[in-house]
PyMOL CGO cylinders between C-alpha atoms (Angstrom):
from pymol import cmd
from pymol.cgo import CYLINDER

trace = [
    CYLINDER, 6.12, 4.03, -150.67, 9.89, 3.45, -149.05, 0.3, 1, 1, 1, 1, 1, 1,
    CYLINDER, 9.89, 3.45, -149.05, 11.12, 4.94, -146.12, 0.3, 1, 1, 1, 1, 1, 1,
    CYLINDER, 11.12, 4.94, -146.12, 12.29, 8.17, -147.98, 0.3, 1, 1, 1, 1, 1, 1,
    CYLINDER, 12.29, 8.17, -147.98, 8.75, 8.72, -148.64, 0.3, 1, 1, 1, 1, 1, 1,
    CYLINDER, 8.75, 8.72, -148.64, 8.50, 10.62, -145.07, 0.3, 1, 1, 1, 1, 1, 1,
    CYLINDER, 8.50, 10.62, -145.07, 5.66, 12.85, -145.69, 0.3, 1, 1, 1, 1, 1, 1,
    CYLINDER, 5.66, 12.85, -145.69, 3.28, 10.21, -147.32, 0.3, 1, 1, 1, 1, 1, 1,
    CYLINDER, 3.28, 10.21, -147.32, 4.06, 7.84, -144.67, 0.3, 1, 1, 1, 1, 1, 1,
    CYLINDER, 4.06, 7.84, -144.67, 2.91, 10.29, -142.12, 0.3, 1, 1, 1, 1, 1, 1,
    CYLINDER, 2.91, 10.29, -142.12, -0.26, 11.09, -143.88, 0.3, 1, 1, 1, 1, 1, 1,
    CYLINDER, -0.26, 11.09, -143.88, -1.16, 7.11, -143.97, 0.3, 1, 1, 1, 1, 1, 1,
    CYLINDER, -1.16, 7.11, -143.97, 0.01, 6.72, -140.06, 0.3, 1, 1, 1, 1, 1, 1,
    CYLINDER, 0.01, 6.72, -140.06, -2.38, 9.75, -139.18, 0.3, 1, 1, 1, 1, 1, 1,
    CYLINDER, -2.38, 9.75, -139.18, -5.05, 8.17, -141.19, 0.3, 1, 1, 1, 1, 1, 1,
    CYLINDER, -5.05, 8.17, -141.19, -4.45, 4.44, -139.81, 0.3, 1, 1, 1, 1, 1, 1,
    CYLINDER, -4.45, 4.44, -139.81, -4.00, 5.38, -136.15, 0.3, 1, 1, 1, 1, 1, 1,
    CYLINDER, -4.00, 5.38, -136.15, -5.81, 8.55, -135.35, 0.3, 1, 1, 1, 1, 1, 1,
    CYLINDER, -5.81, 8.55, -135.35, -6.34, 8.21, -131.42, 0.3, 1, 1, 1, 1, 1, 1,
    CYLINDER, -6.34, 8.21, -131.42, -2.60, 7.69, -131.18, 0.3, 1, 1, 1, 1, 1, 1,
    CYLINDER, -2.60, 7.69, -131.18, -0.58, 10.50, -130.00, 0.3, 1, 1, 1, 1, 1, 1,
    CYLINDER, -0.58, 10.50, -130.00, 2.52, 10.78, -132.38, 0.3, 1, 1, 1, 1, 1, 1,
    CYLINDER, 2.52, 10.78, -132.38, 5.00, 12.10, -129.33, 0.3, 1, 1, 1, 1, 1, 1,
    CYLINDER, 5.00, 12.10, -129.33, 4.32, 8.74, -127.59, 0.3, 1, 1, 1, 1, 1, 1,
    CYLINDER, 4.32, 8.74, -127.59, 5.10, 6.32, -130.14, 0.3, 1, 1, 1, 1, 1, 1,
    CYLINDER, 5.10, 6.32, -130.14, 8.43, 4.10, -129.64, 0.3, 1, 1, 1, 1, 1, 1,
    CYLINDER, 8.43, 4.10, -129.64, 10.27, 3.36, -132.75, 0.3, 1, 1, 1, 1, 1, 1,
    CYLINDER, 10.27, 3.36, -132.75, 9.76, -0.32, -132.37, 0.3, 1, 1, 1, 1, 1, 1,
    CYLINDER, 9.76, -0.32, -132.37, 5.97, 0.57, -132.66, 0.3, 1, 1, 1, 1, 1, 1,
    CYLINDER, 5.97, 0.57, -132.66, 6.79, 3.01, -135.55, 0.3, 1, 1, 1, 1, 1, 1,
    CYLINDER, 6.79, 3.01, -135.55, 8.83, 0.97, -137.61, 0.3, 1, 1, 1, 1, 1, 1,
    CYLINDER, 8.83, 0.97, -137.61, 6.32, -1.82, -137.39, 0.3, 1, 1, 1, 1, 1, 1,
    CYLINDER, 6.32, -1.82, -137.39, 3.44, 0.36, -138.12, 0.3, 1, 1, 1, 1, 1, 1,
    CYLINDER, 3.44, 0.36, -138.12, 4.98, 1.74, -141.05, 0.3, 1, 1, 1, 1, 1, 1,
    CYLINDER, 4.98, 1.74, -141.05, 6.07, -1.56, -142.64, 0.3, 1, 1, 1, 1, 1, 1,
    CYLINDER, 6.07, -1.56, -142.64, 2.36, -2.78, -142.60, 0.3, 1, 1, 1, 1, 1, 1,
    CYLINDER, 2.36, -2.78, -142.60, 1.05, 0.46, -144.49, 0.3, 1, 1, 1, 1, 1, 1,
    CYLINDER, 1.05, 0.46, -144.49, -0.88, -0.57, -147.32, 0.3, 1, 1, 1, 1, 1, 1,
    CYLINDER, -0.88, -0.57, -147.32, 1.46, 0.26, -150.35, 0.3, 1, 1, 1, 1, 1, 1,
    CYLINDER, 1.46, 0.26, -150.35, 4.70, 0.44, -148.06, 0.3, 1, 1, 1, 1, 1, 1,
    CYLINDER, 4.70, 0.44, -148.06, 7.14, -1.76, -149.94, 0.3, 1, 1, 1, 1, 1, 1,
    CYLINDER, 7.14, -1.76, -149.94, 10.64, -1.44, -148.77, 0.3, 1, 1, 1, 1, 1, 1,
    CYLINDER, 10.64, -1.44, -148.77, 12.84, -3.55, -146.23, 0.3, 1, 1, 1, 1, 1, 1,
    CYLINDER, 12.84, -3.55, -146.23, 13.79, -3.20, -142.53, 0.3, 1, 1, 1, 1, 1, 1,
    CYLINDER, 13.79, -3.20, -142.53, 17.49, -3.00, -143.36, 0.3, 1, 1, 1, 1, 1, 1,
    CYLINDER, 17.49, -3.00, -143.36, 16.79, 0.66, -145.28, 0.3, 1, 1, 1, 1, 1, 1,
    CYLINDER, 16.79, 0.66, -145.28, 15.46, 1.98, -141.77, 0.3, 1, 1, 1, 1, 1, 1,
    CYLINDER, 15.46, 1.98, -141.77, 17.38, 3.82, -139.50, 0.3, 1, 1, 1, 1, 1, 1,
    CYLINDER, 17.38, 3.82, -139.50, 17.01, 6.15, -136.53, 0.3, 1, 1, 1, 1, 1, 1,
    CYLINDER, 17.01, 6.15, -136.53, 17.27, 9.28, -138.24, 0.3, 1, 1, 1, 1, 1, 1,
    CYLINDER, 17.27, 9.28, -138.24, 14.26, 8.06, -140.70, 0.3, 1, 1, 1, 1, 1, 1,
    CYLINDER, 14.26, 8.06, -140.70, 12.02, 6.97, -137.94, 0.3, 1, 1, 1, 1, 1, 1,
    CYLINDER, 12.02, 6.97, -137.94, 12.75, 10.50, -136.07, 0.3, 1, 1, 1, 1, 1, 1,
    CYLINDER, 12.75, 10.50, -136.07, 11.75, 12.23, -139.60, 0.3, 1, 1, 1, 1, 1, 1,
    CYLINDER, 11.75, 12.23, -139.60, 8.54, 10.08, -140.19, 0.3, 1, 1, 1, 1, 1, 1,
    CYLINDER, 8.54, 10.08, -140.19, 7.62, 10.70, -136.44, 0.3, 1, 1, 1, 1, 1, 1,
    CYLINDER, 7.62, 10.70, -136.44, 7.87, 14.63, -136.41, 0.3, 1, 1, 1, 1, 1, 1,
    CYLINDER, 7.87, 14.63, -136.41, 6.37, 14.59, -139.86, 0.3, 1, 1, 1, 1, 1, 1,
    CYLINDER, 6.37, 14.59, -139.86, 3.35, 12.44, -138.13, 0.3, 1, 1, 1, 1, 1, 1,
    CYLINDER, 3.35, 12.44, -138.13, 3.13, 15.26, -135.57, 0.3, 1, 1, 1, 1, 1, 1,
    CYLINDER, 3.13, 15.26, -135.57, 3.12, 17.64, -137.94, 0.3, 1, 1, 1, 1, 1, 1,
    CYLINDER, 3.12, 17.64, -137.94, 0.41, 16.31, -139.77, 0.3, 1, 1, 1, 1, 1, 1,
    CYLINDER, 0.41, 16.31, -139.77, -1.50, 15.78, -136.19, 0.3, 1, 1, 1, 1, 1, 1,
    CYLINDER, -1.50, 15.78, -136.19, -1.51, 19.13, -135.33, 0.3, 1, 1, 1, 1, 1, 1,
]
cmd.load_cgo(trace, "trace")
């Protein structure tokens, strides 16, 4: 997975952190959790605020 795989990342986060409210996650933690997902293979330099916002929104949608 790469940073652009927003929906796949959101699904993986929802499965890995079922008790976390994605609306309460700060971007530092979010980036750390994404980078430690199994199968994630991208660098921090390819990540930005807009990508993290999109991941967070997709995770919120997935959690509902």
